[in-house]
Steps between C-alpha positions, in 0.01 A plus 500: 500500500601691185311374199628751247330797331133488419393695195131414465403856595678633190302299248163545668555875534546517122204273429280688746580829330432341161153399618422827680605751232233411237227516762623839619513632144144385426366651823681832448398539137142396563475758779654763273256416221200522734559871566266767364676481165314765300577763767853368548590504130320825412636722777697781337856402593441128462325552166811674365733230638303217342457678166875560488578139589265364234670716235829332593359145482570419130868590539525296822341198332727528196812509717376207710458294184851595387646403840318166498290563810207259546181685407261206456465156651655338194824687574532300823500163324835322449670591174550289306221275631621210713475177304357195684826306474697780670246591771587390854157586641316170431775295665513738795128458553560125528779572749269722706245219529767247593636732769150553642464121525834471680419786738165340584693194623759704692460875521825521700710345223724807468571510872573127515757516218682808622512407870655167401763689301569763766482279813502138386391204711412149378127564550510836324695353209244222460211746508676730251564210263127429492425872446745516210326202343160668532596832339737363235228426238401867512863614496581274206219665306635841601843405364334388177310828474816700566653364181232672294626839377185708556182519703146628446217449748262667252399801707170656386654827379256517207186487712582632849648814649849451647357565846289183457776271372604240759833320545416195712806300395745716696469323835491159330823579317654600830431156647668330207808722528526435873476128426770516234727695736460244778532198272810653344668522842384147586640359177828681555535342843445159339763570234246537216650829394398492133135458599541765772635754251206425271256569786668835566495590130132407478411704808660809351321441169168491686591824678563655160162376382341676798678820397357476148170639626516859368477697825766635732365307797587172327855616442523517880336159529764364262774643723347340808465162329856514368623559855372154601734340247785742570516405868428132429803480271723626781349251744560224245862607454545473874454122462742466206732804494779314321303344214656669197250361249207619714663842542536529121135410444387763750731761351336458160163561664624806690670641190174493307311689770771756570492602134121524455361751750136599531386764250301752704339660196383164369349428842328839507303439179213349696495794741488738203213307346309495827519879524401549137216248496364573847431860397199343330355407838407865533242441228307283746549165669239308301706422191749222440807577296373305199164684493627849412558623146851631429693661218835373370692655793277330756314819590136445597266657245215713629158360415150553627556273800783708648449817702684791327633639829637161602652464154681833539630390839626179341670671204682751719622229737610285205708787366678560828581136576629450144722808533648368823586161352623655175754707688604195702552278196685760295799424721451124521812418302730772631508413872613151606540537876172400675561744787555791260200383299283503811619845605423637155160328483409633844568857386299448182202347679505763774495778240213339310299464823549858616235690694284767342410312181179298527586304184789336687295354787493165319880497494514541877317168529657289225863605452718250690747561779825354368771612743467244785568197281759643264786412735388136503504495120845659497628237745380206288805466269732590789363205697592255224839663451573450870405133465736467202777647716427241769505220243834625365650495850366149566635375167842645581500334843395165354780514242777651714422359844476843664283810470614785272646816650271709284219463249736613228727206581194276457443650156198711598535867402144630498446849643238573766278756330405653835862566597678531165759262643548122526256290699595452866645164597546340842637158599471354849616139509271305270254789481509729196285803430493725193288812523397833356441803723148516357287798409569688826869496394616433857725205584321303774762223497268257317203561732201453272237681702554815706198619697398816681365510855153403372630193318466651153768419243714806434790338316718197458747329271430261212686186604571153368649268760597147589393353729142627499250329728187357342203726576219318681147632437211493740275198490222583256252322726588727791498816289147426380382472859607856581214754513677739260609234251429575137 
């Protein structure tokens, strides 16, 4: 029995990496700092390398300030500060508590709603109706929070190192977005299309809030969370493909997201700050961020409590990580394509982590790997453009009584950035699919996942289609019983 695609692995891979990376950084830097530092720093070649790096530090700091790189915890705070009346965080915390209460009554609520949508029976519909009632108080709060323009969970950037800052709201936000996606489909089936569109809008707003956390990993989390709504909209359209007013509402949502792609350099600010600040861990693991004395650039000032050899190790590493990020951000405004950005950043970071220079060992640990996810970022606006093409074709069919012969006839003339040509378009009876060839630039005839012999994804198209079957998740109760459940 086909229950549609399951994408839980995507989100939890991202979240798992987000949790593992800080721990790895702390372990690596603590090990590095526990070496025989006086001998390490005063060996002849290394002594010269560190002395040279320290001479270059003032220039590196001055350029970092000019480029707006975050050098101190205060640079990581929202600017301007988020006012209480515009902050979504307090309402979201209420929504989290309400969702926990609902899940305690029925941890399989998501399964019950989606199985009733995908394979309805009278009993399943009754159970799903109860589940919708249980989670709706939390979802209503989420919708309310989504209307706030900004968010600030008040991370302790002023007192803690970035490797110690936690983001516990990520998985809770995911549950709300999943609930909004499912309720949006449910409301569409019932003809409550205005409320359904509001659920989809709210879900995407929450995904954007998740992406506001200033690290690249949360840009990927945002993409994963947006995908829940993206596919839910297509499933909802499958129930009401001829509702012109509903199509228009969804097109306004898709238009907004196709024109506001993720800014990779904005997302990388947190990664830059982690590399810059975590160089201080080489001074010893007994200090908290707030306990060290700094100058106006954020550089730790040597005092009687700090070992001079450790301080030299810190200053040299600080120079090299600043130089890497300075070179990266010099080009922040000149390159718009995320794939080209990632290729350029990879070359920069590889060069600044090169072998033979002990002052660059810190960079080997803290400079991020950006290539694997750049294609996903590049596909984000393409995904919403494909959906707009689908909506244009559905609108044409609803008005004219037959499907268009081309997307151009439907009034959709967007160009697939991966092919430098119009989006592909197929009609088979009542089924319509609009698709991009995707970042592998191979036309797979709207197949969204192409795998190798080991089952690894090696390509696929970016498709928007009607009908699209509602995805049915595993029962949460069963998943928790598995030995490897997390």
